[in-house]
C-alpha positions, 0 to 999 in steps of 0.5 A, spaced: 442 479 588 445 483 582 447 481 575 452 484 570 449 486 563 453 486 557 454 493 557 457 493 564 451 495 568 447 492 574 440 489 574 436 485 579 436 478 578 430 475 575 428 468 575 423 469 570 428 470 565 431 464 566 424 460 566 422 463 559 429 462 556 429 454 558 421 454 556 423 457 549 428 451 548 424 446 551 418 448 546 422 446 540 424 439 541 420 433 540 415 432 545 418 426 548 424 430 549 421 435 553 421 437 561 415 439 565 414 446 567 416 443 574 423 441 572 424 447 568 422 451 575 427 447 579 433 448 574 432 456 575 431 455 582 438 451 582 441 457 578 439 462 583 442 458 589 448 457 585 449 465 584 447 466 591 453 462 594 458 466 590 457 472 594 458 476 588 455 479 582 455 474 576 455 476 569 450 474 564 454 469 561 456 466 567 449 465 569 447 462 562 453 457 563 450 455 570 443 454 566 447 449 561 450 445 566 443 444 570 439 442 564 445 437 562 444 435 569 437 433 568 438 429 562 435 434 558 440 433 552 436 435 546 433 442 550 441 443 552 443 443 545 437 448 543 439 452 548 446 452 546 444 454 539 440 460 541 446 463 545 450 462 539 445 465 535 444 471 539 452 472 540 453 472 533 447 477 532 451 482 537 458 481 535 456 482 527 456 489 528 455 492 521 459 487 518 453 483 514 450 490 512 457 492 509 458 485 505 451 486 503 452 493 501 458 491 497 454 486 493 449 491 491 454 496 489 451 501 494 457 502 499 460 509 497 466 508 502 468 502 498 467 505 491 472 510 493 477 506 497 482 504 492 483 509 486 485 502 482 480 498 484 473 497 480 468 495 486 463 493 481 467 487 478 466 480 482 473 479 483 474 486 487 467 485 491 470 478 493 476 481 496 472 487 499 467 481 502 473 477 505 476 484 507 470 485 511 470 479 515 478 479 516 477 486 519 471 484 523 475 478 526 481 483 527 477 488 531 474 483 535 479 478 536 486 479 534 488 487 536 488 490 543 481 494 544 485 500 545 488 500 539 482 498 535 479 504 538 484 509 537 484 507 529 476 508 529 477 515 532 482 517 527 488 517 532 492 512 529 491 508 522 492 501 523 494 500 515 490 494 512 486 491 517 483 487 512 489 483 511 491 483 518 488 476 520 492 472 515 500 472 516 501 477 510 507 482 509 506 489 506 511 490 500 518 488 497 523 488 492 523 482 488 529 478 487 528 477 480 535 476 478 535 469 483 529 467 480 531 468 473 538 465 473 537 459 478 530 457 476 523 458 481 517 454 482 510 457 480 504 453 482 507 447 483 511 447 476 518 448 475 521 454 471 528 453 469 533 459 467 530 462 460 533 461 454 531 468 451 529 475 453 522 474 451 521 468 455 525 472 461 519 477 460 514 472 460 516 469 466 517 475 470 510 477 469 508 470 472 512 472 478 509 479 479 502 476 479 504 470 484 507 475 488 502 480 488 497 475 490 501 473 496 502 480 499 498 486 500 503 492 498 507 494 492 513 490 489 518 492 485 523 489 480 529 491 476 530 491 468 537 490 470 535 483 472 532 482 465 539 485 461 543 479 461 538 475 457 539 480 451 546 477 450 543 470 450 538 472 445 543 476 441 547 469 441 541 465 439 539 470 433 546 470 431 546 462 430 539 463 427 542 468 422 548 464 420 544 458 419 539 462 414 545 465 410 548 458 409 542 455 407 542 461 402 549 460 400 550 468 402 556 470 405 555 478 407 561 481 411 560 481 419 558 488 419 552 486 415 550 480 419 551 484 426 546 489 423 541 484 421 542 481 428 541 487 432 535 489 428 531 482 430 534 483 437 530 490 437 524 486 435 525 481 441 526 486 446 520 490 443 515 484 444 518 482 451 517 489 454 510 489 451 509 483 454 510 486 461 506 492 460 500 488 457 500 483 462 501 487 468 495 492 465 490 486 464 492 481 469 487 481 475 490 478 482 486 475 487 485 482 491 481 484 484 486 489 481 492 489 477 499 488 480 501 494 484 508 493 481 514 498 480 519 497 474 526 500 476 531 503 471 538 504 473 544 504 468 548 504 474 546 497 476 549 494 470 555 489 471 559 491 465 559 496 459 555 491 454 550 489 459 549 497 460 548 498 453 543 492 453 540 495 459 539 502 455 535 498 450 530 495 454 529 502 458 529 506 451 523 501 449 520 501 456 519 509 455 517 508 448 511 504 449 509 507 456 509 514 452 504 511 447 500 508 452 495 503 452 488 503 448 482 503 452 475 500 450 474 506 445 481 504 442 484 511 444 491 511 447 490 512 454 495 513 460 495 506 464 496 506 472 501 500 472 507 498 472 509 505 475 516 507 472 522 509 476 528 512 472 535 514 476 538 520 474 546 519 474 552 522 471 551 517 465 545 520 463 544 527 466 548 532 462 547 534 455 554 530 453 552 524 457 552 518 453 545 516 455 542 523 455 538 521 450 534 516 455 533 522 459 530 526 454 525 520 452 524 520 460 522 527 460 517 526 454 514 520 457 513 524 463 510 530 460 505 525 457 504 519 461 506 522 468 511 517 469 517 515 470 518 518 477 525 520 478 531 518 483 537 522 484 543 517 484 547 523 487 543 525 493 541 517 494 548 516 495 549 521 500 543 519 504 543 511 504 549 510 507 550 503 510 555 501 516 561 500 511 560 507 510 558 506 502 552 510 499 547 506 496 542 507 490 536 502 489 529 502 488 523 503 493 518 498 494 511 500 491 510 508 491 515 510 496 517 505 502 524 504 502 528 499 505 534 502 510 541 500 508 543 493 509 550 489 509 549 481 509 554 477 514 559 477 508 559 484 507 555 485 501 550 490 500 543 486 499 536 489 497 533 485 493 529 479 497 527 484 502 521 486 505 517 491 509 512 488 515 507 493 515 505 500 517 502 504 523 501 511 522 500 517 527 495 523 526 500 529 527 494 533 527 490 530 532 496 530 537 496 538 536 489 539 537 489 534 543 494 539 546 490 545 545 496 548 543 500 547 550 507 545 548 508 541 554 502 537 553 504 536 546 510 533 547 507 528 553 501 526 548 506 525 542 510 520 546 503 517 549 501 516 541 508 514 539 508 508 544 501 506 542 504 506 535 509 502 538 505 497 541 501 496 534 507 495 530 509 490 535 502 487 533 504 487 526 511 483 527 508 478 532 502 476 527 508 475 522 512 471 527 512 464 526 509 464 519 511 458 516 515 458 509 509 454 506 504 460 507 507 463 500 512 458 497 513 463 491 516 468 496 519 464 502 521 458 498 522 459 491 526 466 491 522 472 491 524 473 498 528 467 500 530 460 499 527 457 506 526 450 507 518 447 507 516 448 514 521 453 516 519 459 519 520 466 516 522 469 523 530 470 522 528 475 516 524 479 521 530 481 525 537 485 524 535 490 519 533 484 514 526 487 513 523 494 516 517 496 519 514 502 518 512 508 523 507 512 518 506 520 519 501 524 516 499 532 517 505 535 519 503 541 515 496 542 520 500 540 526 505 545 525 500 551 523 496 549 529 502 549 534 505 555 531 500 559 527 504 558 521 506 554 515 512 549 516 515 553 510 515 559 514 523 560 517 520 561 524 516 554 524 521 550 520 525 548 526 519 546 530 517 541 524 524 538 523 524 537 531 517 533 530 520 529 525 527 528 529 522 526 535 519 520 531 526 518 528 529 518 535 523 513 537 524 509 532 531 508 534 529 506 541 525 501 539 530 498 534 535 498 539 530 494 544 527 489 539 533 488 534 527 490 529 528 495 523 523 501 525 523 506 520 519 513 519 515 513 513 511 518 509 504 515 509 501 516 502 494 517 505 489 515 500 482 514 503 485 515 510 486 522 508 478 523 508 477 519 514 482 523 518 479 529 516 472 527 518 475 524 525 478 530 527 472 534 525 468 529 530 473 530 535 474 537 535 469 541 531 471 545 525 478 549 527 479 554 521 485 553 517 487 546 520 481 541 519 476 545 515 477 541 509 475 534 507 482 532 507 489 533 511 496 533 508 500 527 506 506 526 510 511 532 510 508 535 504 507 543 503 499 544 503 496 543 496 493 550 496 500 554 498 503 558 493 510 556 491 515 555 485 517 548 483 524 549 485 523 552 492 518 546 493 523 541 492 529 544 495 524 545 502 522 538 502 528 535 501 530 537 508 524 532 510 526 526 505 532 526 509 528 525 516 524 520 513 528 514 511 523 509 511 519 512 505 518 519 502 516 522 495 515 529 493 512 532 487 511 538 483 504 540 480 505 542 473 500 544 467 501 540 460 508 540 459 508 536 452 510 542 448 515 545 454 520 539 455 526 544 456 522 546 463 521 538 464 528 537 463 530 543 468 526 540 473 529 533 472 536 536 473 534 540 479 532 533 482 538 530 481 542 536 484 537 537 490 532 531 492 532 524 492 526 522 490 521 526 486 515 526 481 512 531 476 504 531 476 501 532 470 494 530 467 492 525 462 484 525 461 479 522 455 472 523 454 468 518 451 462 522 449 466 527 445 473 525 444 476 531 449 483 529 451 484 535 455 484 536 463 477 533 465 475 538 471 472 538 478 465 542 479 460 542 484 453 539 482 446 541 485 447 537 491 454 540 493 458 534 491 464 534 487 463 531 480 468 530 474 465 534 468 468 534 461 469 542 459 467 540 452 461 536 452 459 537 460 459 529 460 459 527 468 458 520 467 465 517 470 464 510 466 464 515 460 471 518 461 478 516 463 481 520 468 488 519 471 491 523 477 497 522 482 494 521 489 499 518 493 505 517 489 502 513 484 497 514 478 489 512 480 484 511 475 478 509 478 476 516 481 477 518 489 472 519 495 470 526 496 476 528 501 481 526 496 477 529 490 477 536 494 484 536 495 486 534 487 481 540 485 485 545 490 492 543 488 496 549 485 501 549 480 508 550 481 511 551 474 
């Protein structure tokens, strides 16, 4: 008679193992509760007989179930309890895999992977450790219980990436556009407290920061707010200040002309706008959400959203103050002005601000100045976006992304009105295009076959994300679902209706298009002979999303994944699976989304023009960048790039540098060098300091600024970037 072990191998049934296990349980109970050796022998024989009667091989678990029943049948309940406890303890040991060790390494701050998992989280801080510890438990539950094994295996092997497994166990979504307008105009509830419509601009800004913090604690991705939603409160403050000034003048028995009164009112109004914007900047930088980092928030600056000329002027004042304060930066612990990571700023280039004779061109000049020093804002071209984001009415729309690059698809509600704020993304699963190519061995027929198999795997994984959200009650996150950030659902109402019909999106991510194309064609995707294949790969993924959308009535959308730590993971997985393939996986990173490889020599304008073709095929999210040196003394060139963005590409940014060494005060570019052990480290070129705790380094990695350093793969990618200007 054979027994099936837990590793699926078969061994001969051994009655002595049952006797030994029951004896151990028997020996730890009180003597009055113990069975005799003869009784234990009879239990073992009864189990053996039961096994023989099944006429098949039983598993270890089935045999242990039989043992429990026989102990109970003999009335030895205390022994049964001990035996069950022993089984459970052994089960925990088997299932714990490395979770316990990983959690302990987090507490002791010697988990190198965690230290560099997120460039905006400090893993030595208790709140971050707590989030990572909870994440390890959630990830373990996800991998062992919640996800199908083939999806878990594919994720672990780097064939796909199932994003944010550390949050999957909870019913949480990815990112969103906060309906700040609804919450400010109609009131909201924060932590059980009613927040009514504010009566001043500064109060509106304060409430906005509280909303940002609450939203960040109830989701795991980025969020975006629009300054346009704060603009109406400028006029409310203006009228209040005017009343106050009039009262003061009456008390002083002074009767100045209207122009003098208006000048005084506007001066005080400017001071209030300054305080309000400062509240947003400092609150966002200093707040720590429940996931241990500052809220990942994007601030949208779009004059075209204003509803009337006066509101546009007021919005322009807010945008101007926002840019001025970001240009200044924030002080570090040494009292030196440095570049903060958040909030991320997006500035829309439009007819009212792009030309020298445009009424708001002064804002564009200020944006260029800010970008040259602080790396933000990033730029959206209204012109190109209106061409690419066309809704079912045939109208182009311009709106912000969620977080760093994830865009909603155009949507019109049942009344024919466009809607973007209050919508969200359900989650992301990324396909590793390099693995598809290498798995095919270069055979084009096999490539398309494997590609389809991998896409179907991603499809099933994405449906797991959708099903995890399905049935979630609005009570899970009242700030999101009940109090206006995303919806005004009733208590106890499921969010299901928001998951269908295009109201929310769900994203198929992709990575490594450059390496995929190079392996299959022998050339970079910038080569005219290889570009058609690259575009065909992109179109194939779009076609897959279209088919899934038609099947499920869920808005699947193709998304240019912003790999951070995953770029290193994918590279290492590719090396383990295929060995080193020169020019393909011989580095510690693979290329983000459709981007041109970081080492490829190309000028800024050619790069943006080429990548614009791929942005059009990445409707769920995409951002392009150009790597530039210090541009603070060449704002003319920055403005030239910005104007090129306006005419040629929907969403782009300029990557500059913004560093500071605490040891010597150097504020140039901190360099990356190899230490004696071959590890990449950051070093001040002036004093040689390599202590990361004694320097501020800000770099763009995935569309947003990172300030807590990166893993070796991403650090190598940053080191190898060539300048495009």
